[in-house]
Backbone as ProteinMPNN parsed JSONL, in Angstrom:
{"seq_chain_A": "MKKLELGQIVKLKKKHPCGSNEWKITRVGTDIKAECQGCGHEILIPRLKFLKLIKE", "coords_chain_A": {"N_chain_A": [[95.794, 85.535, 98.743], [94.287, 88.71, 98.513], [93.47, 90.432, 95.498], [94.341, 93.655, 94.613], [93.374, 96.425, 92.733], [94.001, 99.376, 90.82], [91.639, 101.967, 91.069], [89.637, 100.312, 91.937], [86.723, 99.665, 93.888], [86.321, 99.164, 97.27], [84.846, 97.625, 100.167], [85.072, 98.407, 103.542], [85.413, 97.027, 106.878], [84.813, 98.732, 109.054], [82.923, 101.769, 109.384], [83.534, 104.991, 107.947], [83.749, 108.172, 109.632], [81.958, 109.825, 108.217], [79.971, 108.156, 107.451], [80.121, 106.419, 105.31], [81.295, 103.272, 103.984], [82.687, 102.596, 101.797], [85.52, 102.611, 99.725], [87.731, 103.978, 97.302], [90.448, 102.72, 95.566], [93.412, 104.424, 95.028], [96.128, 104.278, 94.811], [98.532, 101.734, 94.542], [100.808, 99.612, 96.103], [103.538, 99.112, 98.323], [102.33, 100.557, 100.262], [98.863, 101.445, 100.534], [96.781, 103.741, 98.979], [93.758, 105.286, 99.515], [90.518, 106.605, 98.727], [87.767, 108.014, 100.334], [84.446, 107.327, 99.443], [82.299, 108.732, 100.296], [82.959, 111.296, 101.468], [85.334, 112.1, 100.318], [87.77, 112.057, 101.628], [91.202, 111.177, 101.952], [93.33, 108.366, 102.582], [96.463, 106.919, 103.579], [97.807, 103.871, 103.946], [99.534, 101.046, 105.34], [99.908, 98.129, 103.281], [99.396, 95.446, 104.335], [97.912, 95.971, 106.665], [95.708, 97.247, 105.531], [94.588, 95.161, 104.008], [93.585, 93.547, 106.035], [91.485, 95.087, 106.912], [89.535, 94.987, 104.971], [86.23, 94.111, 104.117], [84.82, 90.872, 104.082]], "CA_chain_A": [[95.89, 86.974, 98.946], [93.324, 89.454, 97.71], [94.062, 91.266, 94.451], [93.912, 95.045, 94.653], [93.645, 97.106, 91.476], [93.77, 100.812, 90.788], [90.273, 102.326, 90.725], [88.707, 99.339, 92.515], [85.957, 100.11, 95.052], [86.28, 98.112, 98.288], [84.092, 97.932, 101.382], [85.825, 98.104, 104.75], [84.607, 96.543, 107.999], [84.339, 99.861, 109.86], [82.484, 102.931, 108.617], [84.217, 106.272, 108.125], [82.85, 109.067, 110.379], [80.939, 110.42, 107.349], [78.908, 107.164, 107.29], [80.384, 105.53, 104.174], [82.324, 102.249, 104.196], [83.243, 102.302, 100.475], [86.749, 103.343, 99.435], [88.289, 103.767, 95.96], [91.899, 102.606, 95.628], [94.042, 105.38, 94.113], [97.544, 103.941, 94.678], [98.816, 100.377, 94.983], [102.239, 99.353, 96.29], [103.741, 98.69, 99.704], [101.236, 101.258, 100.928], [97.655, 101.612, 99.735], [96.128, 105.031, 99.143], [92.347, 105.116, 99.201], [89.681, 107.803, 98.861], [86.415, 107.731, 100.812], [83.449, 107.658, 98.428], [81.292, 109.592, 100.899], [83.385, 112.681, 101.687], [86.532, 112.414, 99.536], [88.962, 111.993, 102.476], [92.174, 110.195, 101.478], [94.189, 107.749, 103.584], [97.613, 106.147, 103.114], [97.904, 102.848, 104.984], [100.317, 99.879, 104.895], [99.139, 97.124, 102.545], [98.936, 94.337, 105.177], [96.861, 96.481, 107.546], [94.544, 97.513, 104.673], [93.99, 93.875, 103.646], [92.84, 93.068, 107.196], [90.307, 95.928, 107.09], [88.558, 94.739, 103.91], [85.103, 93.248, 104.479], [84.838, 89.676, 103.244]], "C_chain_A": [[94.931, 87.699, 97.998], [94.039, 90.341, 96.69], [93.466, 92.663, 94.524], [94.316, 95.714, 93.345], [93.32, 98.58, 91.6], [92.335, 101.102, 90.349], [89.211, 101.392, 91.283], [88.006, 99.952, 93.733], [85.886, 98.929, 96.03], [85.456, 98.588, 99.479], [84.935, 97.506, 102.575], [84.877, 97.711, 105.874], [84.011, 97.686, 108.812], [83.934, 101.017, 108.953], [83.355, 104.134, 108.937], [83.258, 107.175, 108.904], [81.751, 109.718, 109.525], [79.787, 109.445, 107.09], [79.131, 106.178, 106.152], [81.417, 104.468, 104.556], [82.927, 101.814, 102.858], [84.428, 103.219, 100.19], [87.236, 102.991, 98.032], [89.814, 103.766, 96.081], [92.523, 103.524, 94.58], [95.542, 105.145, 93.955], [97.767, 102.553, 95.251], [100.327, 100.196, 95.03], [102.422, 98.773, 97.673], [102.677, 99.317, 100.581], [100.059, 101.36, 99.974], [97.087, 102.991, 100.028], [94.686, 104.858, 98.676], [91.586, 106.399, 99.486], [88.272, 107.386, 99.277], [85.414, 108.183, 99.752], [82.337, 108.543, 98.982], [81.724, 111.046, 100.947], [84.655, 113.07, 100.93], [87.823, 112.409, 100.342], [89.89, 110.902, 101.968], [93.012, 109.667, 102.64], [95.336, 107.021, 102.889], [97.924, 105.164, 104.233], [98.733, 101.673, 104.465], [99.418, 98.788, 104.317], [98.572, 96.012, 103.447], [97.812, 94.778, 106.109], [95.569, 96.711, 106.745], [93.821, 96.21, 104.314], [93.165, 93.302, 104.799], [91.542, 93.845, 107.401], [89.2, 95.65, 106.069], [87.487, 93.758, 104.391], [85.076, 92.043, 103.541], [83.46, 89.215, 102.873]], "O_chain_A": [[94.793, 87.333, 96.83], [95.082, 90.926, 96.984], [92.247, 92.836, 94.501], [95.457, 95.587, 92.9], [92.465, 98.977, 92.391], [91.868, 100.539, 89.358], [88.016, 101.645, 91.124], [88.628, 100.673, 94.514], [85.447, 97.837, 95.667], [85.376, 99.782, 99.764], [85.449, 96.389, 102.618], [83.686, 98.021, 105.832], [82.849, 97.628, 109.214], [84.521, 101.222, 107.891], [83.851, 104.279, 110.054], [82.048, 106.96, 108.841], [80.719, 110.121, 110.06], [78.744, 109.845, 106.572], [78.399, 105.195, 106.04], [82.312, 104.731, 105.359], [83.601, 100.786, 102.786], [84.356, 104.433, 100.384], [87.161, 101.833, 97.62], [90.4, 104.699, 96.631], [92.212, 103.424, 93.394], [96.171, 105.734, 93.076], [97.252, 102.228, 96.321], [101.036, 100.584, 94.101], [101.569, 98.028, 98.156], [102.183, 98.697, 101.523], [100.233, 101.361, 98.755], [96.93, 103.369, 101.189], [94.429, 104.35, 97.585], [91.955, 107.177, 100.366], [87.661, 106.518, 98.654], [85.52, 109.29, 99.225], [81.517, 109.052, 98.218], [80.98, 111.935, 100.532], [85.017, 114.246, 100.901], [88.88, 112.726, 99.796], [89.433, 109.823, 101.592], [93.361, 110.408, 103.559], [95.197, 106.564, 101.755], [98.265, 105.571, 105.343], [98.651, 101.335, 103.284], [98.311, 98.556, 104.803], [97.394, 95.673, 103.334], [96.858, 94.03, 106.32], [94.475, 96.407, 107.221], [92.591, 96.159, 104.315], [92.153, 92.641, 104.565], [90.599, 93.325, 107.997], [88.051, 96.038, 106.282], [87.789, 92.723, 104.985], [85.289, 92.187, 102.337], [83.312, 88.217, 102.168]]}, "name": "protein", "num_of_chains": 1, "seq": "MKKLELGQIVKLKKKHPCGSNEWKITRVGTDIKAECQGCGHEILIPRLKFLKLIKE"}
């Protein structure tokens, strides 16, 4: 299982509509809260779904 840490920058498989695919993790738990590094948009997504979206 991948280790997620607060403040970590991760690249996702799909790009955000703003064109960036880098997200900064701002909350770790059952849900993951991440902030887009391109436009500042924040998302709250279940941990298992988020782990599947991470680019390997």
